[in-house]
VOROZA-957673 format. One line per 4 residues: for each residue x, z, y of N, C-alpha, C, CB. Coordinates in steps of 0.05 Angstrom, whole numbers, padded with zeros to 5 digits. Glycine has a CB too. Layout:
<nodes>
X Z Y X Z Y X Z Y X Z Y  ... .
</nodes>
This chain:
<nodes>
00732 00144 00147 00749 00115 00148 00751 00109 00179 00732 00087 00131  00735 00118 00195 00739 00117 00226 00766 00128 00236 00715 00135 00241  00776 00149 00219 00802 00165 00231 00822 00145 00224 00809 00196 00218  00819 00132 00203 00840 00118 00196 00845 00090 00211 00837 00116 00168 .
00816 00081 00222 00819 00057 00238 00832 00068 00270 00787 00041 00241  00822 00092 00276 00833 00102 00303 00861 00110 00301 00817 00125 00314  00874 00114 00278 00901 00117 00273 00913 00097 00279 00908 00123 00250  00900 00070 00266 00918 00043 00267 00917 00040 00296 00907 00014 00249 .
00898 00040 00310 00893 00031 00336 00914 00052 00354 00859 00033 00343  00913 00076 00351 00932 00097 00365 00962 00087 00359 00928 00130 00352  00972 00076 00335 00994 00065 00329 01001 00044 00345 00994 00058 00306  00987 00025 00350 00990 00003 00369 00994 00010 00395 00969 -00013 00369 .
00976 00029 00407 00976 00039 00434 01003 00060 00436 00946 00053 00440  01010 00074 00419 01035 00084 00424 01055 00073 00425 01039 00098 00411  01060 00050 00418 01081 00028 00419 01081 00008 00439 01082 00014 00397  01058 00010 00456 01058 -00007 00478 01050 -00040 00467 01088 -00006 00494 .
01039 -00036 00444 01031 -00062 00426 01001 -00066 00431 01038 -00058 00392  00993 -00076 00458 00973 -00081 00467 00960 -00107 00474 00974 -00068 00483  00979 -00127 00482 00973 -00151 00490 00966 -00170 00469 00992 -00160 00505  00942 -00181 00472 00929 -00200 00450 00939 -00228 00456 00895 -00200 00450 .
00946 -00238 00434 00952 -00268 00426 00942 -00283 00402 00978 -00271 00423  00924 -00295 00405 00913 -00307 00379 00931 -00317 00360 00898 -00329 00384  00954 -00334 00374 00973 -00348 00357 00992 -00329 00342 00990 -00368 00373  01005 -00307 00359 01014 -00284 00347 01004 -00268 00329 01021 -00272 00360 .
00977 -00260 00334 00961 -00245 00313 00961 -00260 00288 00932 -00239 00321  00955 -00283 00294 00945 -00303 00267 00974 -00310 00251 00928 -00338 00280  00998 -00308 00264 01022 -00312 00253 01027 -00288 00238 01043 -00318 00271  01027 -00261 00251 01026 -00236 00233 01010 -00235 00208 01016 -00215 00248 .
00981 -00243 00212 00966 -00239 00187 00974 -00262 00169 00935 -00237 00193  00978 -00287 00177 00988 -00307 00157 01013 -00299 00147 00991 -00334 00168  01036 -00288 00156 01059 -00270 00141 01047 -00251 00120 01077 -00251 00164  01033 -00234 00125 01022 -00217 00106 01009 -00228 00084 01005 -00202 00119 .
00990 -00252 00091 00981 -00266 00068 00996 -00279 00048 00967 -00282 00076  01019 -00292 00055 01043 -00304 00041 01053 -00277 00024 01067 -00317 00065  01056 -00256 00035 01065 -00232 00023 01043 -00228 -00002 01067 -00207 00045  01022 -00226 00005 01003 -00223 -00020 01007 -00244 -00039 00974 -00223 -00013 .
01008 -00270 -00034 01010 -00289 -00051 01038 -00287 -00069 01006 -00313 -00036  01058 -00283 -00055 01082 -00275 -00068 01081 -00253 -00088 01101 -00268 -00050  01068 -00228 -00079 01062 -00205 -00101 01046 -00214 -00127 01043 -00181 -00087  01020 -00231 -00118 01009 -00241 -00138 01023 -00257 -00159 00991 -00253 -00129 .
01038 -00273 -00147 01054 -00291 -00167 01083 -00280 -00182 01062 -00316 -00151  01090 -00258 -00167 01119 -00246 -00175 01121 -00219 -00170 01142 -00259 -00161  01100 -00201 -00165 01106 -00178 -00159 01085 -00161 -00179 01104 -00175 -00128  01082 -00137 -00168 01064 -00119 -00183 01039 -00110 -00169 01078 -00095 -00192 .
01020 -00091 -00180 01000 -00088 -00167 01004 -00070 -00144 00983 -00080 -00183  01032 -00055 -00144 01037 -00043 -00118 01041 -00061 -00096 01060 -00026 -00119  01060 -00082 -00101 01063 -00102 -00083 01037 -00114 -00071 01078 -00121 -00095  01019 -00118 -00088 00993 -00133 -00081 00978 -00110 -00061 00972 -00144 -00112 .
00976 -00087 -00069 00962 -00064 -00053 00979 -00064 -00022 00967 -00031 -00072  01005 -00059 -00027 01017 -00059 00001 01011 -00082 00020 01047 -00058 -00001  01014 -00106 00008 01004 -00132 00022 00976 -00132 00032 01005 -00154 00003  00953 -00120 00018 00923 -00118 00023 00926 -00100 00049 00902 -00104 -00006 .
00940 -00074 00048 00938 -00059 00063 00954 -00061 00093 00942 -00040 00048  00972 -00082 00091 00985 -00094 00112 00969 -00107 00128 01004 -00110 00105  00952 -00130 00112 00935 -00151 00127 00913 -00130 00141 00919 -00178 00104  00901 -00111 00129 00880 -00092 00142 00895 -00079 00167 00868 -00067 00120 .
00919 -00068 00164 00932 -00054 00186 00936 -00076 00213 00962 -00042 00175  00944 -00096 00204 00947 -00120 00225 00922 -00131 00240 00960 -00145 00210  00904 -00132 00220 00876 -00144 00227 00864 -00125 00248 00854 -00146 00200  00863 -00097 00242 00851 -00081 00255 00872 -00077 00281 00843 -00056 00238 .
00891 -00078 00284 00906 -00075 00306 00909 -00100 00328 00930 -00068 00295  00902 -00122 00312 00894 -00150 00324 00867 -00144 00339 00890 -00174 00300  00851 -00136 00327 00822 -00128 00340 00821 -00111 00358 00805 -00118 00324  00836 -00090 00355 00838 -00071 00380 00854 -00083 00405 00854 -00044 00371 .
00873 -00102 00399 00884 -00112 00425 00863 -00134 00436 00916 -00125 00419  00849 -00148 00425 00830 -00166 00430 00807 -00152 00447 00819 -00176 00403  00799 -00125 00440 00782 -00111 00453 00796 -00096 00479 00770 -00094 00434  00817 -00106 00479 00829 -00095 00506 00838 -00064 00504 00806 -00098 00532 .
00841 -00051 00480 00844 -00026 00475 00819 -00007 00476 00862 -00020 00492  00799 -00018 00474 00771 -00005 00473 00764 00002 00445 00749 -00023 00485  00769 00029 00430 00768 00035 00406 00737 00030 00401 00779 00063 00400  00721 00037 00415 00691 00035 00411 00682 00012 00403 00677 00039 00433 .
00691 -00011 00417 00683 -00038 00417 00694 -00047 00387 00697 -00054 00443  00719 -00040 00381 00729 -00043 00352 00711 -00030 00330 00756 -00030 00349  00702 -00007 00334 00688 00002 00311 00659 -00007 00313 00690 00032 00308  00646 -00015 00336 00620 -00027 00339 00619 -00056 00326 00611 -00027 00370 .
00641 -00075 00333 00646 -00095 00317 00648 -00094 00290 00665 -00104 00324  00661 -00075 00276 00663 -00075 00250 00638 -00066 00236 00685 -00060 00244  00619 -00050 00251 00598 -00041 00241 00578 -00064 00241 00590 -00018 00255  00574 -00083 00260 00556 -00107 00260 00565 -00127 00244 00552 -00119 00286 .
00597 -00129 00236 00601 -00150 00216 00591 -00139 00188 00632 -00159 00214  00594 -00110 00185 00590 -00095 00157 00559 -00101 00154 00599 -00059 00158  00540 -00094 00175 00513 -00100 00175 00503 -00124 00160 00506 -00102 00200  00515 -00144 00180 00510 -00175 00173 00518 -00182 00144 00528 -00194 00191 .
00540 -00167 00134 00547 -00171 00106 00530 -00159 00087 00573 -00161 00100  00520 -00137 00091 00497 -00123 00078 00471 -00137 00073 00491 -00100 00093  00470 -00159 00088 00444 -00175 00088 00447 -00199 00069 00435 -00185 00118  00474 -00202 00058 00478 -00223 00040 00468 -00212 00009 00509 -00232 00041 .
00466 -00234 -00006 00452 -00229 -00030 00473 -00218 -00049 00438 -00254 -00040  00463 -00208 -00074 00482 -00201 -00094 00496 -00227 -00114 00465 -00179 -00112  00483 -00245 -00105 00493 -00274 -00123 00518 -00282 -00113 00473 -00301 -00120  00532 -00299 -00135 00556 -00306 -00123 00559 -00333 -00128 00578 -00290 -00131 .
00576 -00351 -00114 00574 -00381 -00120 00593 -00382 -00141 00581 -00402 -00095  00603 -00411 -00148 00621 -00416 -00171 00653 -00407 -00161 00619 -00451 -00180  00655 -00400 -00139 00684 -00391 -00131 00683 -00363 -00127 00695 -00406 -00106  00661 -00345 -00137 00657 -00320 -00136 00653 -00308 -00111 00674 -00310 -00148 .
00647 -00322 -00089 00638 -00315 -00060 00614 -00304 -00068 00634 -00338 -00037  00605 -00280 -00051 00576 -00270 -00044 00563 -00297 -00029 00576 -00240 -00022  00537 -00297 -00036 00521 -00321 -00027 00505 -00310 -00002 00501 -00332 -00052  00502 -00326 00020 00483 -00315 00042 00459 -00324 00037 00488 -00322 00068 .
00435 -00306 00040 00407 -00314 00039 00400 -00342 00059 00388 -00287 00049  00375 -00352 00051 00371 -00371 00069 00356 -00357 00097 00354 -00394 00055  00369 -00374 00118 00361 -00363 00141 00384 -00339 00155 00331 -00352 00135  00401 -00339 00138 00422 -00313 00148 00430 -00317 00178 00455 -00312 00128 .
00429 -00297 00188 00441 -00302 00217 00467 -00280 00216 00416 -00294 00245  00486 -00297 00225 00511 -00282 00228 00515 -00264 00249 00531 -00297 00230  00537 -00250 00254 00537 -00227 00273 00551 -00234 00300 00552 -00204 00260  00555 -00264 00302 00569 -00273 00326 00556 -00265 00351 00571 -00301 00325 .
00531 -00266 00353 00513 -00260 00378 00519 -00230 00390 00481 -00261 00369  00518 -00210 00364 00523 -00183 00370 00550 -00178 00379 00517 -00168 00348  00569 -00191 00367 00596 -00193 00373 00602 -00199 00401 00608 -00211 00356  00592 -00223 00408 00595 -00229 00440 00579 -00209 00457 00582 -00260 00448 .
00561 -00194 00449 00550 -00176 00470 00562 -00151 00468 00521 -00173 00468  00581 -00144 00448 00596 -00124 00446 00622 -00128 00464 00601 -00119 00418  00633 -00154 00465 00655 -00161 00472 00652 -00160 00511 00661 -00190 00455  00626 -00170 00513 00615 -00173 00542 00608 -00147 00553 00589 -00191 00543 .
00607 -00125 00540 00596 -00100 00552 00570 -00095 00553 00603 -00098 00577  00554 -00111 00535 00521 -00109 00539 00515 -00086 00521 00502 -00138 00529 .
</nodes>
């Protein structure tokens, strides 16, 4: 999986696509979310898979830019988010979302430390 993430980060680097803008990144992700909605309403599973993959591609590229091209920070942030998600229960709420256990502590503190270089 790391090879795929690195390939996405390298794709951005190779194209000089390294400047982070929250507004621009959000706009690109929003565009891909609309594509997913269109695929769900009018498309096929192929269209849905393409839209979901595009969302991941854009999100990884956006995180790479936010981390100022530091691939290790991207991987570290994804690992701490995954670790935090692994602490969630197996129960789901009425919307089907996985439930956080009582006293759940999110990954924000660790993400801050990664971004700060600690």
